DSSP file (Angstrom, degrees, kcal/mol; ACC not computed):
  #  RESIDUE AA STRUCTURE BP1 BP2  ACC     N-H-->O    O-->H-N    N-H-->O    O-->H-N    TCO  KAPPA ALPHA  PHI   PSI    X-CA   Y-CA   Z-CA
    1    1 A M              0   0    0      0, 0.0    79,-0.4     0, 0.0     2,-0.3   0.000 360.0 360.0 360.0 133.1  135.8   27.2 -197.1
    2    2 A K        +     0   0    0     77,-0.2     2,-0.3    75,-0.1    77,-0.3  -0.607 360.0 179.6 -86.5 143.4  132.2   26.2 -197.6
    3    3 A S  E     -A   78   0A   0     75,-2.8    75,-2.9    -2,-0.3     2,-0.5  -0.907  32.3-105.3-132.9 162.8  130.3   23.9 -195.2
    4    4 A T  E     +A   77   0A   0     -2,-0.3     2,-0.3    73,-0.2    73,-0.2  -0.802  41.5 176.7 -94.9 129.4  126.8   22.6 -195.2
    5    5 A Y  E     -A   76   0A   0     71,-2.9    71,-2.9    -2,-0.5     2,-0.6  -0.917  36.2-111.1-127.8 152.9  124.4   24.2 -192.7
    6    6 A T  E     -A   75   0A   0     -2,-0.3    20,-0.4    69,-0.2     2,-0.3  -0.777  43.8-172.9 -80.3 120.8  120.7   23.8 -191.9
    7    7 A T  E     -A   74   0A   0     67,-2.5    67,-2.9    -2,-0.6     2,-0.4  -0.824  11.9-153.4-115.8 157.0  119.1   27.1 -193.0
    8    8 A Y  E     -AB  73  24A   0     16,-2.5    16,-2.8    -2,-0.3     2,-0.4  -0.962   1.7-160.8-127.6 144.2  115.6   28.3 -192.5
    9    9 A T  E     +AB  72  23A   0     63,-2.2    63,-2.5    -2,-0.4     2,-0.3  -0.993  26.3 146.9-127.3 126.0  113.6   30.8 -194.6
   10   10 A G  E     - B   0  22A   0     12,-2.1    12,-2.7    -2,-0.4     2,-0.4  -0.988  38.2-130.0-154.0 159.6  110.5   32.5 -193.2
   11   11 A T  E     +AB  68  21A   0     57,-0.6    57,-3.3    -2,-0.3     2,-0.3  -0.938  30.1 170.4-114.3 135.6  108.6   35.7 -193.3
   12   12 A F  E     -AB  67  20A   0      8,-2.3     8,-2.7    -2,-0.4     2,-0.6  -0.927  36.8-104.8-138.8 163.5  107.5   37.6 -190.2
   13   13 A K  E     - B   0  19A   0     53,-1.3     6,-0.2    -2,-0.3     5,-0.1  -0.815  36.0-140.3 -93.1 124.6  106.0   41.0 -189.3
   14   14 A K    >   -     0   0    0      4,-3.5     3,-2.1    -2,-0.6    48,-0.0  -0.243  30.1 -98.4 -75.5 169.5  108.5   43.4 -187.8
   15   15 A Q  T 3  S+     0   0    0      1,-0.3    -1,-0.1     2,-0.1    -2,-0.0   0.810 125.0  56.8 -59.7 -30.2  107.7   45.8 -184.9
   16   16 A D  T 3  S-     0   0    0      2,-0.1    -1,-0.3     1,-0.1     3,-0.1   0.426 121.8-107.2 -83.2   3.3  107.1   48.6 -187.4
   17   17 A G  S <  S+     0   0    0     -3,-2.1     2,-0.1     1,-0.3    -2,-0.1   0.284  78.7 127.8  92.9  -9.8  104.4   46.4 -189.2
   18   18 A Q        -     0   0    0     -5,-0.1    -4,-3.5     1,-0.1    -1,-0.3  -0.476  59.8-119.3 -78.1 151.3  106.5   45.7 -192.3
   19   19 A S  E     -B   13   0A   0     -6,-0.2     2,-0.4    -2,-0.1    -6,-0.2  -0.686  28.6-169.3 -87.4 143.5  106.9   42.1 -193.5
   20   20 A R  E     -B   12   0A   0     -8,-2.7    -8,-2.3    -2,-0.3     2,-0.5  -0.994  11.5-155.3-135.8 129.6  110.5   40.7 -193.7
   21   21 A T  E     -B   11   0A   0     -2,-0.4     2,-0.4   -10,-0.2   -10,-0.2  -0.898  22.2-179.5-101.9 131.9  111.7   37.5 -195.3
   22   22 A M  E     -B   10   0A   0    -12,-2.7   -12,-2.1    -2,-0.5     2,-0.5  -0.985  25.9-153.4-135.4 140.2  114.9   36.1 -193.9
   23   23 A T  E     +B    9   0A   0     -2,-0.4    31,-2.0   -14,-0.2    32,-0.6  -0.971  39.8 159.9-108.0 126.5  117.1   33.1 -194.5
   24   24 A F  E     -BC   8  53A   0    -16,-2.8   -16,-2.5    -2,-0.5     2,-0.4  -0.904  42.4-126.3-146.3 166.0  119.0   32.3 -191.4
   25   25 A I  E     - C   0  52A   0     27,-2.0    27,-2.5    -2,-0.3   -18,-0.1  -0.974  34.3-123.4-115.2 132.0  120.9   29.8 -189.3
   26   26 A R    >   -     0   0    0     -2,-0.4     3,-2.1   -20,-0.4     4,-0.4  -0.414  27.1-110.3 -73.2 151.8  119.8   29.1 -185.7
   27   27 A P  G >  S+     0   0    0      0, 0.0     3,-1.3     0, 0.0    -1,-0.1   0.820 115.8  59.8 -53.3 -37.0  122.4   29.6 -183.0
   28   28 A S  G 3  S+     0   0    0      1,-0.3    -2,-0.0    12,-0.0    12,-0.0   0.708 107.8  46.8 -67.2 -17.8  122.7   25.9 -182.2
   29   29 A D  G <  S+     0   0    0     -3,-2.1    -1,-0.3   -23,-0.1   -23,-0.1   0.376  88.7 105.7-102.5   1.6  123.8   25.3 -185.8
   30   30 A I  S <  S-     0   0    0     -3,-1.3     5,-0.1    -4,-0.4   -25,-0.0  -0.676  78.3-109.5 -88.3 134.5  126.4   28.2 -186.0
   31   31 A P    >   -     0   0    0      0, 0.0     3,-1.5     0, 0.0     4,-0.2  -0.289  23.2-123.4 -61.7 145.1  130.1   27.3 -185.8
   32   32 A S  G >  S+     0   0    0      1,-0.3     3,-2.1     2,-0.2     4,-0.1   0.757 103.4  73.3 -64.4 -25.0  131.8   28.3 -182.6
   33   33 A H  G >  S+     0   0    0      1,-0.3     3,-1.0     2,-0.2    -1,-0.3   0.748  88.4  62.4 -64.3 -20.3  134.4   30.4 -184.4
   34   34 A L  G <  S+     0   0    0     -3,-1.5    -1,-0.3     1,-0.2    -2,-0.2   0.600 102.6  52.2 -76.4  -9.4  131.8   33.0 -185.0
   35   35 A F  G X  S+     0   0    0     -3,-2.1     3,-3.1    -4,-0.2    -1,-0.2   0.189  71.9 150.4-109.8  15.4  131.4   33.5 -181.3
   36   36 A E  T <  S-     0   0    0     -3,-1.0     3,-0.1     1,-0.3    -3,-0.1  -0.295  83.4  -2.5 -53.9 119.4  135.1   34.0 -180.4
   37   37 A G  T 3  S+     0   0    0      1,-0.2     2,-0.3    -2,-0.1    -1,-0.3   0.566 121.4  95.5  75.1   9.5  135.0   36.2 -177.3
   38   38 A K  S <  S-     0   0    0     -3,-3.1     2,-0.4     3,-0.0    -1,-0.2  -0.863  76.2-110.5-129.2 162.0  131.2   36.5 -177.4
   39   39 A T        -     0   0    0     -2,-0.3     3,-0.1    -3,-0.1    -3,-0.0  -0.759  39.4-108.3 -90.9 138.0  128.3   34.7 -175.7
   40   40 A R        -     0   0    0     -2,-0.4    -1,-0.0     1,-0.1   -12,-0.0  -0.462  45.1-104.6 -64.2 131.9  126.1   32.6 -177.9
   41   41 A P        -     0   0    0      0, 0.0     2,-0.3     0, 0.0    -1,-0.1  -0.180  34.7-151.3 -60.7 151.2  122.7   34.3 -178.5
   42   42 A Q        -     0   0    0     -3,-0.1     8,-0.5   -15,-0.0     2,-0.1  -0.869  16.8-111.1-120.6 154.4  119.6   33.1 -176.6
   43   43 A S        -     0   0    0     -2,-0.3     6,-0.2     6,-0.2    -1,-0.0  -0.468  30.9-134.7 -75.3 156.1  115.9   33.2 -177.4
   44   44 A N    >   -     0   0    0      4,-2.6     3,-1.6    -2,-0.1     4,-0.3  -0.775  23.5-107.5-110.0 163.8  113.7   35.4 -175.4
   45   45 A P  T 3  S+     0   0    0      0, 0.0    -1,-0.0     0, 0.0    -2,-0.0   0.614 110.7  69.9 -67.5 -11.2  110.3   34.5 -174.0
   46   46 A K  T 3  S-     0   0    0      2,-0.1    19,-0.3     1,-0.0     3,-0.1   0.319 119.8 -99.0 -88.2   9.5  108.4   36.6 -176.5
   47   47 A G  S <  S+     0   0    0     -3,-1.6    17,-2.9     1,-0.3     2,-0.4   0.587  81.5 133.0  87.0  10.0  109.3   34.3 -179.4
   48   48 A Q  E     - D   0  63A   0     -4,-0.3    -4,-2.6    15,-0.2     2,-0.4  -0.823  34.1-170.4 -96.7 134.7  112.2   36.4 -180.7
   49   49 A E  E     - D   0  62A   0     13,-2.7    13,-3.1    -2,-0.4     2,-0.6  -0.985  23.2-130.5-127.8 131.0  115.4   34.6 -181.5
   50   50 A V  E     + D   0  61A   0     -8,-0.5     2,-0.3    -2,-0.4    11,-0.2  -0.713  42.6 168.8 -77.8 123.5  118.8   36.0 -182.4
   51   51 A V  E     - D   0  60A   0      9,-3.1     9,-2.7    -2,-0.6     2,-0.8  -0.815  41.7-100.9-131.7 167.3  119.8   34.2 -185.6
   52   52 A Y  E     -CD  25  59A   0    -27,-2.5   -27,-2.0    -2,-0.3     2,-0.7  -0.855  32.0-146.3 -96.1 111.6  122.6   34.5 -188.2
   53   53 A D  E  >> -CD  24  58A   0      5,-2.6     4,-1.6    -2,-0.8     5,-1.2  -0.674   6.2-158.8 -77.9 114.1  121.1   36.2 -191.3
   54   54 A V  T  45S+     0   0    0    -31,-2.0    -1,-0.2    -2,-0.7   -30,-0.1   0.754  88.5  47.1 -73.3 -23.0  122.9   34.5 -194.2
   55   55 A K  T  45S+     0   0    0    -32,-0.6    -1,-0.2     1,-0.1   -31,-0.1   0.891 119.1  38.0 -82.1 -42.1  122.2   37.4 -196.7
   56   56 A A  T  45S-     0   0    0      2,-0.2    -2,-0.2     1,-0.0    -1,-0.1   0.648 100.4-138.8 -79.8 -15.4  123.1   40.2 -194.3
   57   57 A K  T  <5 +     0   0    0     -4,-1.6     2,-0.3     1,-0.2    -3,-0.2   0.894  69.6  83.8  55.1  44.7  126.0   38.2 -193.0
   58   58 A S  E   <S-D   53   0A   0     -5,-1.2    -5,-2.6    -7,-0.0     2,-0.3  -0.961  88.6 -76.0-160.4 172.4  125.3   39.3 -189.4
   59   59 A F  E     +D   52   0A   0     -2,-0.3     2,-0.3    -7,-0.2    -7,-0.2  -0.592  51.3 166.4 -80.9 137.6  123.1   38.5 -186.4
   60   60 A R  E     -D   51   0A   0     -9,-2.7    -9,-3.1    -2,-0.3     2,-0.5  -0.870  36.9-102.8-140.0 170.7  119.5   39.6 -186.6
   61   61 A T  E     -D   50   0A   0     -2,-0.3     2,-0.5   -11,-0.2   -11,-0.2  -0.892  25.4-160.8-103.0 127.2  116.3   38.9 -184.6
   62   62 A F  E     -D   49   0A   0    -13,-3.1   -13,-2.7    -2,-0.5     2,-1.0  -0.929  12.7-143.9-104.8 128.3  113.7   36.6 -186.1
   63   63 A N  E >   +D   48   0A   0     -2,-0.5     3,-1.1   -15,-0.2   -15,-0.2  -0.783  19.2 179.7 -99.2  99.5  110.2   37.0 -184.5
   64   64 A W  G >  S+     0   0    0    -17,-2.9     3,-0.9    -2,-1.0    -1,-0.2   0.735  78.2  67.8 -67.5 -22.8  108.6   33.5 -184.3
   65   65 A G  G 3  S+     0   0    0    -18,-0.4    -1,-0.2   -19,-0.3   -17,-0.1   0.668 106.6  37.5 -73.2 -17.5  105.5   35.1 -182.7
   66   66 A T  G <  S+     0   0    0     -3,-1.1   -53,-1.3   -19,-0.2    -1,-0.2   0.022  79.9 152.4-123.3  28.2  104.6   37.0 -185.9
   67   67 A V  E <   -A   12   0A   0     -3,-0.9     2,-0.6   -55,-0.2   -55,-0.3  -0.336  34.2-148.0 -60.9 136.2  105.5   34.4 -188.6
   68   68 A Q  E     -A   11   0A   0    -57,-3.3   -57,-0.6     2,-0.1     2,-0.2  -0.942  65.1 -25.1-108.2 116.9  103.4   34.7 -191.8
   69   69 A G  E    S-     0   0A   0     -2,-0.6     2,-0.3   -59,-0.1    -2,-0.0  -0.592 108.5 -35.0  80.8-143.9  102.8   31.3 -193.4
   70   70 A S  E     -     0   0A   0     -2,-0.2     2,-0.5   -61,-0.0   -59,-0.3  -0.788  48.1-124.4-117.0 160.3  105.4   28.6 -192.7
   71   71 A V  E     -     0   0A   0     -2,-0.3     2,-0.3   -61,-0.1   -61,-0.2  -0.904  28.9-148.4-101.8 125.9  109.1   28.5 -192.2
   72   72 A S  E     -A    9   0A   0    -63,-2.5   -63,-2.2    -2,-0.5     2,-0.4  -0.665   2.5-143.7 -97.5 152.3  111.0   26.2 -194.5
   73   73 A Q  E     +A    8   0A   0     -2,-0.3     2,-0.3   -65,-0.2   -65,-0.2  -0.927  24.2 167.9-116.3 137.5  114.1   24.2 -193.7
   74   74 A H  E     -A    7   0A   0    -67,-2.9   -67,-2.5    -2,-0.4     2,-0.5  -0.905  36.7-119.7-140.4 165.5  116.9   23.6 -196.2
   75   75 A Q  E     -A    6   0A   0     -2,-0.3     2,-0.4   -69,-0.2   -69,-0.2  -0.971  39.7-176.0-106.4 124.2  120.5   22.3 -196.4
   76   76 A S  E     -A    5   0A   0    -71,-2.9   -71,-2.9    -2,-0.5     2,-0.7  -0.956  27.6-134.5-127.6 140.8  122.8   25.1 -197.8
   77   77 A S  E     +A    4   0A   0     -2,-0.4     2,-0.3   -73,-0.2   -73,-0.2  -0.849  43.9 162.7 -93.2 114.1  126.5   25.2 -198.7
   78   78 A L  E     -A    3   0A   0    -75,-2.9   -75,-2.8    -2,-0.7     2,-0.6  -0.907  40.7-139.8-133.4 156.2  127.8   28.4 -197.2
   79   79 A S        -     0   0    0     -2,-0.3     2,-0.3   -77,-0.3   -77,-0.2  -0.966  28.2-161.2-114.0 110.9  131.0   30.1 -196.4
   80   80 A L        -     0   0    0     -2,-0.6     3,-0.2   -79,-0.4     5,-0.1  -0.721  10.0-130.7 -96.5 144.7  130.6   32.0 -193.1
   81   81 A G  S    S+     0   0    0     -2,-0.3    -1,-0.1     1,-0.2   -24,-0.0  -0.015  70.0  81.5 -78.0-174.8  132.9   34.8 -192.0
   82   82 A G  S    S-     0   0    0    -47,-0.0     2,-0.3   -48,-0.0   -46,-0.2   0.544 101.9 -21.8  95.3   9.0  134.7   35.3 -188.6
   83   83 A G  S    S-     0   0    0     -3,-0.2     2,-0.4   -49,-0.0   -49,-0.0  -0.840  84.0 -59.3 145.3 177.9  137.6   33.0 -189.0
   84   84 A N              0   0    0     -2,-0.3    -3,-0.1     1,-0.1   -51,-0.0  -0.797 360.0 360.0 -96.8 133.3  138.9   30.0 -190.9
   85   85 A S              0   0    0     -2,-0.4    -1,-0.1    -5,-0.1   -83,-0.0   0.289 360.0 360.0-150.6 360.0  137.1   26.7 -190.8
């Protein structure tokens, strides 16, 4: 079932120096069923945030400290895995 989520798209420089563009959902906007038996991810003080990458359909790290350009915000209709909702 699809629901509407706030998604963000931004490009950042990875630790290996390559640029990566990611579309993601921040942890505060992720449905609780994706965290069954797990702890909700937290940001770390270096500007890295564990987010849900909607294209990879898994959790990844977005580095706010190396953002290139601006991060855009959108409303997207998505079906996320991990249970029925």
